[in-house]
MARKE-911327 format. One record per residue: residue in one letter; x, z negated, y negated of N, C-alpha, C in turn. Coordinates in steps of 0.02 Angstrom, whole numbers, plus 50000, padded with zeros to 5 digits. Layout:
BEGIN
AXZYXZYXZY
...
This chain:
BEGIN
M485075064548966485445061048930486075063448911
K486275062748855487195064448843487685058948851
L488015059948899488675055948899489525058348896
N489915056448882490485058048871490755057448953
G491335062148969491715061249033491635054649080
A491985050349019492035042849052491505040149076
Q490925039849033490375036549055490115041149119
I490285048049119489745048549204490235046949251
V491045045549235491205042349304491025036349329
W490885032249266490605027249300489875028749325
E489425030749290488605031049311488775034349370
S489075038449380489075043049464489305038649506
L489765033749507490095028949534489625023849558
L489125021249510488405015549519488065020649566
R487875026049557487415032449603487655032449657
E488225032249675488555034049745488595025849784
G488275018949730488405013049774489015009549771
V489715011549736490195009149716490235001449690
E490554998649721490374991449677491064988649662
V491584989249675492294987649684492654994249658
V493254995449604493654998549611494474993949607
F494914999649644495494994449658495905000849581
G496314998049553496785002049497497084999049454
I497445002049428497855001949355497765005849295
T497705004249248497675007549176498335011549152
G498235015849115498715017749084498505026349036
G498785027848990498825031648959498225037048968
A498185042149013497695045949027497325047149061
I497085037849067496445037149085496185031449061
M496425030848994496115026248970495495024848935
P495125032848915494645032348916494095030148959
I494205032749018493765027849082493705021449072
Y494415018749065494225010649056494075007148995
H494025011648939493735010248891493005008748891
E492755013148956491865010848956491935007249024
L492075002949061492104999249103491704993449107
P491854989949050491464983749024490724986249021
K490524989549010489724992248996489364994849084
Y489734991149138489434994349189489554987549229
P489084986549294489324981749330489844984749388
I490264984749388490764988149435491274982949423
R491404979649487492034974349477492764977649494
H493234977949435493854981449453494334974949467
V494544977349511495154974149546495944978449522
T496214973349450496904975849424497534974449478
M497644979749517498224977849546499014977849532
R499404975149555500164977249519500514982149537
H500334987849591500794993349585500154999649605
E500265002849608499565009349626499605009449699
Q500135011749736500105013049793499635005649838
A499855000249790499474994649844498684995649804
A498534998049762497884999149738497535004649800
A497995009749816497605014849874497435010749924
H498065007849950497995003049991497474998150016
A497244995149944496734989049966496234993849965
A495994999349933495285007049935495415006750019
D495805007050044495835009150110495685005350148
G495924996650153495784991450172495074990050190
Y494724989950093494214987550085493674993650135
A493864999450149493285005150179493425004350232
R494135002150269494054998750345493584993850359
A493694987850311493144984250330492644983850319
T492154987750280491584988650250491174994550299
G491515001350301491155006150312491225010350265
K491255005150200491075010250150491495015650107
V491565019250069491985022450030492385017849972
G493075018349988493505013449941493765017149887
V493655014249826493845020249766494675016149722
C494935021649711495595019049669495815021849626
M496015019949563496185023249503496795022849472
S497165027649451497795025049426497685031849360
T498305030549322498575036849260498705042949293
S499155046449254499345052749266500065049849276
G500375055249312501065053349319501255052049345
P501825045549346501885040449404501315038149438
G500695036349406500375032349425500075034749470
A499995042249456499585047549516500125048149571
T500865049649561501085049949628501335043349658
N501255036649636501225032749663500775029849716
L500165032649703499545033749736499735036249796
V500075041849788500345047249863500335043549941
T500735037849929500885035949998500435031450011
G499925029049974499195025250008498795030950039
I498655036549993498145042949983498585044250072
A499285047250085499275049550135499205044850197
T499405037350186499065031950248498285032850273
A497885032750219497255034750218497135041650261
Y497505047750247497325055150281497425051950340
M498095049450362498145049250431497805044850487
D497545040650440496925035450494496275037550485
S496115043050464495455043350432494875038450401
S495305036950354495115030250315494645034350256
P493905033450235493725036650168493875035050114
I494265037050080494465034450002494305038949961
V494135038949866494105042449820494505040249797
A495065044149768495525041649726495195044549659
I495355042649589495265046149531495765044149482
T496145049749476496735047749424496465053149359
G496865050549303496735053949247497325058649218
Q497215063349184497725067549175497865070449112
V498545072449106498445074649016497875079948990
P497865080848931497295084948916497405091748952
S496775097548934496795101948965497195108748933
T497275106048863497775110348809498345109548832
A498595104748871499345101348876499515102048944
L499075105948989499315106649052499775111449062
G500435111349112500765114949126501675117449082
V501495113549028502185112448997502425107648998
D502385103149048502865096849070502815092848996
S502035090749010501935087548956502135078848973
F502075074048930502135068248937501765065549004
Q502055062649034501715061149098501245067049139
E501555072949131501165076849179501445078249240
V501045077349296501445080149349500855085149385
D500915089849436500235092849468500025086549533
T499535083349513499245078249556499155082849611
T498635087749604498275089349642498665093449703
G499135098149653499535101549699500075097949756
I500355091049735500705085749780500195084149834
T499435082949794499085078649876498735084049909
M498705089349904498415094549938498445093850005
P499125092750026499165091750108498875086550133
I498905080350114498625073350122497905072150080
T497435075550054496875075450060496425079350109
K495785076750122495365082350158494995087350091
H495185085850025494795090749962495225086049898
N495365090349858495455089249777495375092949734
Y495165088949647494865093949612495105091749549
L495455097849516495635095649428495085096849386
I494795093749339494215095049314494415093849225
T494495101449218494555105649142493875106249102
D493315106249136492815105449119492235100049120
V492045096749075491405091949078490925094049123
R490665098449126490065100949138490135100349224
D490845098349250491055101149323491105093349359
L490805088149313491335080549331490895078049379
A490175078049361489595074249402489515076349468
Q489615082849483489425088449540490135087649585
A490715085949553491415085949596491315078649634
I491345072649573491025066449621490535065449664
K490155069649662489505067149722489845072349789
E490105078949762490465081049820491125078249870
A491545073149800491945071949845491705065449884
F491135061449867490935055849899490915058449983
H490425064249976490035068850013490515068350089
I491115072050055491595074350104492095070350134
A492235064850087492665058350099492475054950177
R491385053450181491275048650217490815053350260
S490795059650268490635063150303491085065750361
G490925068450425491275071550483491735066950493
R492325067350506493185064650516493015062550419
P493025055050420493035053650359494025055050329
G493985053950261494815055250246494715052150164
P495375054150134495355053350048495235059450023
V494875059449969494795065249917495215061349842
L495425067949797495635067149738495245069349686
I495245066249623494725069949575495255068349513
D495605072349497496005071149436495685073949361
I495755070449312495115072749262495565072349206
A495485078049179495935080049107495535074249057
K495975073549003496175066448947495335067848913
D495275075348892495055078748839494475078048883
V494415078648947493655079548970493285071948976
Q493745067748992493485060448989493125056948915
M493385063148863493065059648797492505065348784
T492675071348799491775077048790491245072748822
E490785073948768490265074348790489875079148807
T489455078848871488925082548888488175079648915
E487815084748921487035081848949487355080249052
F487055075149036487365071749119486535069049153
D486425074049221486075074249249486215072449329
Y486455065849360486785066749424486415069949486
P486775075549527486165078349571486095073849603
D485325076449631485005071049683484745075049741
V484915082549739484935086249804485715085149880
A485455087049896485905084149957486455091349954
V487155087949971487785092349950487795098150008
D487665104349983487785110050033488535112050022
L489185111950051489545115950040489735121950091
P489545127250088489625133550130490295133350180
G490905130750162491435131950198491545124250219
Y491045117650245491055112750267490795109350290
K490505111150363490105110550405490285107150445
P490315100450456490445095250524490035096350578
H490445098150627489755098950685490105091350715
L489245088950716488955082950724488685081650797
H488565087850822488145088450894488405089750958
G488575087051003489005087651065488475095951088
N489055097051121488635103051162488405100151233
I487705103451253487555097651293487895099251370
R487785105851378488195107451439488905105651439
Q489235105151395489935101151417489775093351429
I489445091651386489035083651419489015083051481
R488625086051509488325089151581489185087451622
Q489345091951607490235094451632490545085351660
A490505083151587490865076451569490435072651632
A489935072051613489395065851665489555068551751
D489695075851738490055075151824490445073851853
L491105072351807491595071851825491785063351813
I491465061651769491395054451775491175051451846
N490575054951865490075051851930490595053951973
A491045057751997491545061552051492155057952030
A492425053851992492865049851991493075043352036
E493705044552050493615036552093494185032152037
Q494695034052018495135030951970494985031851894
P494325034851862494425033951790494465028451743
L494765032151668495025025751632494815029451577
V494505025451517494385028451458494985026851407
I495205030351374495595028451298495115027251240
A494985022151221494755019251165494985019851104
G494845025851079495445025850982494875024850933
H495045025850871494785023250812494175025050791
G494005032350820493535035150812492935032150837
I493025027150878492325023550896492255019250868
T492725014250814492515010150746492135013150696
I492475020450692492395024250620491495025950630
A491295027150705490735028650724490185024450759
R490385017450729490145011850745489765011950817
A490165015950870489805016950930490005010550990
E490445004650973490485001451033490154999651057
Q489394997251060489004994751082488795000851132
Q488835007151126488855014651173489355011851218
I490125009151192490655011151236490515006251304
K490354997451265490234993851321489644995851363
E489104997951363488565000351404488985004151448
L489305009651436489505016551460489945014251513
V490745008351493491005006251533490715000951584
E490204997051564490154990551614489544997151657
M489195002451642488955002151705489125008151751
A489755010651737490015013251793490755009751808
H490805004151790491394998651812492075002951775
I492025005951726492885011151696493225006351652
P494045006251670494395002251638494305004551582
V494605000451530494785003351450495435001051417
V495735007751410496325007351368496465009551315
T496565004551266496445004551174497045011351132
T496895013051091497505015051064497875008551016
L498245007750967498405003950908497745001150862
L497425008250843496725008150793496205006950826
G496285007150888495465006550933495515001550978
E495984995050951495964988950977495284986150942
G494904982050982494254977950972493754982550963
T493764987051003493184994251019492824989751066
L493084987351116492794982351183493204977251166
P492984971751156493124965751155493764963351192
G494464962451168494954959651225494994958151280
A494544951251269494294946451330493864949651377
H493774956751370493324957951413493594960951479
P493144957751552493714960451607493864968051599
L493604972851578493654979151580494134982451532
C494504977851492494914979351436495534976451459
L495844983151457496524981151499497274981551424
G497014982651365497464981151303497664989851297
M498094989251248498514994251200498704998551260
G498825003751267499305007251298499855011051261
G500385014951280500675018451254501565015351252
M501965015951185502695015151195502735007551172
H502225003951157502264996751147501664993351182
G501344996151227500904994151256500924991551327
E500534987851362500314982151435500834987851474
A501134983551508501544991851554500954992451601
F500514987251620499984988651676499474993051665
A499374993451579498754998251564499295005351571
N499925006451561500095010551559500185015951631
L500195009051686500285012151741499575013951766
A499055010751748498525013451754498315021951714
L498595020551657498545028751628498815033051683
Q499545032951694499725038551757499535037651804
A499195035151825498835032851904498115037351907
A497575035551841497135038851837496985044951859
D496365046951897496225055051907495655057251882
L495575053451802495045053151755495265052251697
I495475055451637495445052251584494955054051533
I494585049651509494095049551452494395047051377
G494665052851340494825050951275494215050051217
I494105045951195493435045651142493875043351075
G493875049151032493975046450964494825046050955
T495265049451001495865048850994496115054650980
R497025051650954497275060950968497785061550997
F497865056851037498305058651081499015058451064
D499295053751021499815055850973500425053951010
D500975053450987501565053951038501865045951061
R501495042251023501655034751008501315032551091
F500925036651103500555033051144500565036151221
T500635044651216500785049151269501355049051288
S502065047751251502585049251245502565057651252
T502965059351298503155067751327502335069451360
A501985074051313501385076251352501325080151397
D501805083051426501945085951484501915080651541
T502285074651536502185071851593501715063651586
F501095067851531500665060251517499945062551568
A499945057351592499315056251648499285062751712
P499845064351764499915069351782499425072551840
A499135067551852498625065451911497725068651880
A497485067351821497065065851794496895073551772
K495985074451780495765077951747495685075251669
V495435080051606495465076751531494885077851510
I494605071951499493955072751427494045071051356
H494045075651323494255075051255493555073251207
I493445068051179492705068251128493055066451068
D492815071151022493165067750961492715073250913
I492495072350849492305073750788492475082450761
D493305080950777493715085050734494035091650780
P493805094750766493895101450847494875101150821
V495215101450786495705103050770496265097950824
E495935092250834496255086650887496135088450957
I495725093250980495605093451044495925100051076
G496615097651118496905099951153497575100651111
K497715097551051498065098451016498955095551052
R498735092451080499385089251115499395088251195
V498695086351220498765086251292498175092351324
R498275095051377497685098251389496975094751413
V496525099651395495835095651398495515101351461
D495325096951501494705100651560494035101551517
V493705097951466493025096251472493155092951379
P493135100451336493145098051282492395095851241
I492365089151205491785090551154491715089451089
V491515091051063491515088850977490915088950953
G490935082450918490435079850879490665071850878
D489945071050835489935061250826489775057350868
I490365054350889490565049850942489625046550979
S489405043150922488905041950935488325046750972
D488265052050929487645057050972488055059451032
V488485059451054488665062351114488665056551145
L488695049951160488705045551199487895044451209
T487445044551161486625045551168486715049751214
K486955054451215486805059651280487125059651329
L487485056951337488075057951392487645050651449
L487715045551425487285037251441486805037451519
P486345042751486485795045151543486235047251583
L486725052451608487005058051646487265054251694
V487845047151664488015042951700487785039951749
K488135038651817487725035851870488215027651892
P487715022651897488205015951915488635015651935
A489255013251973489955012252006490015006652002
T490645005752055490854999852037491635001352036
H491985005452084492735007452077493225000452091
G492954997752151493134993252149493954990852176
K494094997752233494824998452247495234999652178
W494835004452132495455006352079495584998652028
L495224996852017495154987751976495484984751992
A495434982152085496034979052122496654979652106
R496684987452112497564989752102497964988252030
I497284989751973497474986351912497674978951902
D497094977051954497354968251934497914967251976
E498034969952011498724968752046499594969451997
W499464974751985499734976751916500024972851867
H499264971151839499104964051786499374956451810
E499414955951868499824952251892500514952051889
D500754954251901501344956151896501674956151845
T501384959751780501544959851722501524951651691
L500924946551707500964941351690501454938951705
S501634937751763502244934551793502984932751747
R502984942051710503534940951676503474939951588
D502954937451585502624937051511503104934551481
I503284935151420503754929151366503414920651352
L502664923451361502544916251334502404911151398
G502764913151456502804907951518503344904851527
Q503744907751488504594906151470504644899851443
E505204895851471505454889551432505874892351375
T505644890351321506094892351267506044886351216
D506604885051151506574880651108506354885051041
E506654890551053506364895350981505664895650984
L505464895650918504874899050879504674904650889
I504644907250935504524915050964504004918950935
P503974924550878503384926850861502754929250898
E502914928550979502414932451018501924925551012
Y502224919851009501804910651026501464910650957
V501514911450887501564912950817500704915350840
I500874922550844500174926650868499424923250906
H500044921550964499384919551011499084913550980
N499464909350946499094902550916498744905050863
I499054910450825498244911150763497584914550806
W497734917450860497354920550897496964915250918
E496984909150951496814903950975496334900150930
A496854899150878496494894850806495904897250790
T495734905450801495304909650753494784911350800
H494954910250875494554914350936494384921050962
G495034924850902494924931350921494644933950861
D494124929450818493654933050773493814935850724
A494314934150699494634935450626494644943150626
L494774943950542494864951350520495514952550511
M496104954650547496634953350559497134961550531
V497434959850489497894966450436498584964550444
S498904969850485499414968450490500124974250469
D500324972150469501014977750429501284981450464
V501774984650460502234991250509502924988850548
G503094988550634503604985850642503414983450684
Q503814977850716503584973250750503214967850767
N503174968350701502444960650702502014965650703
Q501754971650685501104975950698501054973950780
M501544976950826501664976850909501394970250939
W501724965150905501694958650921500914955850904
E500574959650865499774957950831499494960250886
A499574967250912499154971650955499294967551017
Q499834965951029500184964451111499744957551102
Y499774952051066499614945251082499084941451048
Y498584946451013498104945150980497284947350994
K496874943551054496504948051079495744948251054
H495574955750996495134955550951494474956350983
Q494174950350970493414951250995493024951950930
R493264954450872492644958050807492784966650819
P492254969050836492274976450803492934979050755
G493394982850750493614985050706494064979550669
G494174973350717494614967750698495114970350666
L495494974850700496294974850665496264982750631
I496434979250561496854985950500497364985250508
T497604992750514498454991950523498605001050486
S499105004350470499415009050460499645011750528
G499015013750570499405017450625499705025150632
G499515030850605499825036650585500485036150540
L500405034050479500985034850429501685029850458
G501225024050467501595017750483502015016450430
T501655011650383501775011650329502055004450302
M502495002150284502724994750285502514993950207
G502344987850214501924985450132501064986550134
F500954987450180500274990650209499884982550197
A500104979350237499394971850234499264968550193
L499884966950147499524962950098499004964950050
P499234970350028498564975049991498064978350037
A498004978450083497434981250129497124975050139
A497364969350138497074963550164496624961050105
I496864963850031496354960749991495784964049994
G495934971249993495324974650015494844972350056
A495094969950106494674970450175494254961950133
A494724960550115494274950750113493864951850059
I493894956350006493454957349938492974960249999
G492914966050030492554968950074492174965150107
Q492354959450144492034955750198492054947550158
P491924946850117491904937750113492104932550139
E491434934150193491234928650212491664930950287
V492304932650300492634932750354493184931050353
T493524928550404494174924850402494944929950390
V495054932250355495704937150353496494935150352
W496684937050401497474934650428497724941950398
A498434941650338498924948550341499644945950374
I499744950150437500344949250470500864953950450
A501264949450414501934956050397502664951150432
G503214957550414503794956550433504004954150371
D504774949550360505014951150305505204954050264
G505284961750289505424967950253504944971350232
G504464971350258503744973750233503384971350173
F503584965150197503074959750138503464960550059
Q503934962150066504424961850006504274969949985
M504014973049993503714979949978503184978949921
T502794975649966502134975349909502004966549890
C502484963249885502264955149881501994953349807
Q502174957649768501874956249703501084956249709
E500994958949751500144956749753499844951049779
L500244946049764500014939749790499884937349724
M500224940249653499654938949612499014939949605
T498844945849627498234950149638497734943649674
I498104941449740497554937349772497374930249721
A498084928049708497704923149635497374923249597
Q497394929849581497104932549531496424932849525
E496154935249593495434936449619495204930649645
N495604926049667495564917549694495184921449760
L495714924349820495554927049896495704921949948
S495384922149999495384916550039495824920050096
I496244921450086496934927150130497404920450177
K497364922350244497874917450278498644925050291
I498984921250271499614925350269500274921550320
A500454925750371500994926550409501484928650405
I501954926350379502674932250376503274929950454
L503384936450479503804934350552504504935750506
D504864930550499505554932250467506024930750495
N506344935850519506924936750573507524938350543
G507474940150461508044942850433508374950750442
Y507884955450487508024960450498507634964950485
L507684973250471506874978250494507064976950558
G506574974950580506524973350653506464977950713
M506204983150702506034986050758506584991450737
V506774993550682507355000050679507864996150724
R508074990650698508624985850736508394985250812
Q507884985450848507774987250911507944992050939
W507694998650897508055003150926508745006850918
Q509025002050862510085002550876509915000850935
E509704994950940510104990751012509984993851069
L509544997951078509205002851131509735010151124
F509765012251062509975019551075510595022451033
F510785014950988511325017650965511735014150953
D511855009451021512545003851025512714998850971
A512134996050972512004989850940512214990250872
N512164995050836512424997450772511984995550727
Y511964990350690511534987850648511634988550590
S511654995250571511894997850491511215000350460
G511094997250405510444997050362510114992150356
T510014987850420509484983150434509364977450438
P510084972750426510124967650411509734965850338
I509224962250319509054961650250508764952150247
T508764950550161508954945150145508344943550124
G508014939350109507374937450085507234930550034
P507024931349991506894924749943506574919550000
D506694913049960506234908250003505414908549981
F505034911250045504384912550021503894908250007
V504004901950038503584896650004503674896249927
K504344896549923504444896049823504234901749793
L504264906649823503844914649790503254913449809
S502854909049853502064909349860501914905049783
E502054901249769502064894449748502054898149665
A502734903449667502704904349588502324910049581
Y501914911049618501244915949601500814910849607
G500644904149629500024900049629499744902349681
V500074903449769499734904449811500014897349859
A499564893849898499884889949928500374891349969
């Protein structure tokens, strides 16, 4: 059948199983929006394009599906950039579709023209500029394949306006995508897996670092089986929260700069580190040369670029985590590690004795707020946190029972992420309680999305930790910059009145 490019976009999205799109229309994408009412796809009109990308990201993380966002050319496309970069750093599968000026007007500084593909090339797995309608359907199919396969990530398709209006024969490709230059390595090397099993079986003080890759691979049950069989304690990364239930006796909580003291002591004393789906980033390891000095390191990751990037690795295993663990589990022998766990328990008891929740105070401290949200939700809510102190308090004082129960901007650290990402999460998981945790600074960056929440009638709970500062930077100023609070005091509106103005209780 003959369709124009705009119709091909929607027909292709339907065939990829897309149910919802987050976006804002504009001149260069109007032909695509003109065809939208003919198709059973829910469109969520956001109030800013950056928020559209974050919402697609939150939707993708909450569902495991590919999130989709749209914008027009020029400033619409550049407003997507921060959200695309956020998704790229955290391996979140989104497809961004942008309008572009007509192909005949490219390269001459036309109204609202920017080099969208050039700008986004470093922050996407791949991107496309479509100037021929005959290439459009294949590009969309490839984009979804690239976004969701291997290590997930964002893909952008920039479509010239004349392409959107030009007709061609439409026949959506029904064969598997075959890209000669793109072959994700899914199956772990059995020899290396045996070496890893030998190290695990011989270790006296082993420790698992559970990263975001476990959630992406949906391998939480396999991790639980591994650590319970061999009695291996688990330290999570920020994005690895919930890979093992926070209340599990083998879960030590988050490690790294803002993590649990006793978890970091365990990391430094371990004789074997099993890093699974983690980047060993600088906020977790601090100085890589002094990280876990006595430990041998096993690193399991689907992306070979991550292996050995920051820390030395004794046994590298490249492959899908679920595939690797399926092969590894039968080779690991049951163990107890009683002395090692008892030592960690002593460190834990010492930490508990100095926990701020155990100290008398008349102040409403943020740790107490997060702790009470945890108690009220039994640890089973889908938590979406912003960036800064509020993010770390959430990670420290909310024990996640739900796999993938924390959605946050880890790699890029994007303030303003929480509210729009919570919109995507709530639409993707409407039956789950969704909480957005934000500081007063980050909240004001995207607070206009309260209108989107009201418009879509979403049941999202929002906690604003309002301290009148850009709190994380202020904390660093106290520690390293002689308490010179330059640029960190921040005023805010009456947030209750603001929410009422938007029609939110």
